[in-house]
Steps between C-alpha positions, in 0.01 A plus 500: 500500500873464525654169620838482664697330234838675516617334817663155492384271779831315470688823547294574801565163662872549447478838677293346784748226549770768499348641818602173658840490338432226243307174459279394782598187689241285685624674819809693568802277586557514868196716558164440668254264332192708432127440442260778394126530531504867392589588142646844582736343747591224254594760236704689762692191589562422134629857446752444780626175350322277750209347308265288716520119481121497525227741398121520538290491184810450291315459165318832554829671602670380186217637278588867551821490688763766443766222522448128506578288807728190462342195339572315826266720698236311700132608467347546846136535379281794586653818655227523758500135583830349404564125524663481841620143441686607185636804679632277781667268251681799345646564850545878451719698732279806441146557362427825317152639558306826534215651693260346248563167659505587864215254566726201414821636659472290816484182294795613282702579819470134612707414196758778478552865601294738293619830345196716433431867406188705434591622152157586363279710722220730376611863482868419561736512201623151419815585293718629783414185702586248232822691434590504876419129550788413270734624770300358785478151356867501400592574859279210624664264249847588622589654169479875585702614191234351267235755610685821402626330190147402385372848588778676305441279194132571507548878542745502203245316293225746592736790419571357159133464431435850625723630224288313241178608660589867505335588165170374648503697823275772359192296588394299805420133468175354624558128562216252536376144445175432312259277679225540237401753244346727764736486799872546562729458796740790531855479637531775758803672653538222761548236230829333397449621143453864603831489689673349193338773286652772722834318500522563125391859519136466408186599683185314606189677378287337770531711819186387682524261790472133399252273688707179512870523520584540136175511296182709513205343314338789306260530208656547149345846485760624749759501218326791345637712784860445371502626138865588497632166657665204336277192565702191605313171507678241716441132435266294290165633400209254529376420144150626572637831620727523199207461268293745700764772493522492119143607462465707819419863416639627828833325457544612139414855595776535756772743390783267581340216294433733206863634525656150520624548852394154614776253588452134594736310723517122556389317821710634784506438874366806700578340841859402437859610557754727333558263200129534409528881542790495260314284255205740513736796434663324201165395348355852539793674343502256210120561451544872507790489250299272270210740503712814440 
């Protein structure tokens, strides 16, 4: 398997901060003080140069974030059950949420106005939504120029990566996570990663409808139906699954495996914003180039 080793994380973080025009302050001077319970919204605010002063599940967010929030960011606890006392002490002007957390929205609204969007819905492509919300949130923050600026920067970055990805456009990519040595979760056409794949001129091999927003759990045997594809494994592989694959006759008999067309990417956020879509694109192109 080919690991993504040609892409510098430091270089990516510099590019991600470039979407926001430089280093990220605790919150934009003179702007609204933000708190975020949704990670996609948090990434969107950061890309606009308005990082939240408080963020739910901060440690988990930092673990695979496209860009790191400021050190001064307050941890609000669980996304689905944030610490409302801590949130009140932050005294946000605006809380960033999504349809995932509609059950707690009335409680959030007692503290501050809530900006929420349904970004990830089964069967609806996520990529156009996360691109559009850059402009929508910028308007709400009173910084309307930041939206088109961030969108243009992202589109330029995708265009650059499309040039590097062009030599690999001859084959479609089948992107998945490994749950164990017998089952995979496939990223369908409604996923963030599929949108990023298309943005760099590549194709998603998985055309079937997915059963839960971004991933369809299917048996490993399904990969045999895609002999010409490039296999892209996203995220960490459980140790037991890693050991099982090495001795699995089915896995080793797959044409992409025998031909060396298997590429591994690091842990990435599938339910995130444009910064994570860009990071996915960078990591994928680096992995493809490393395996060429």
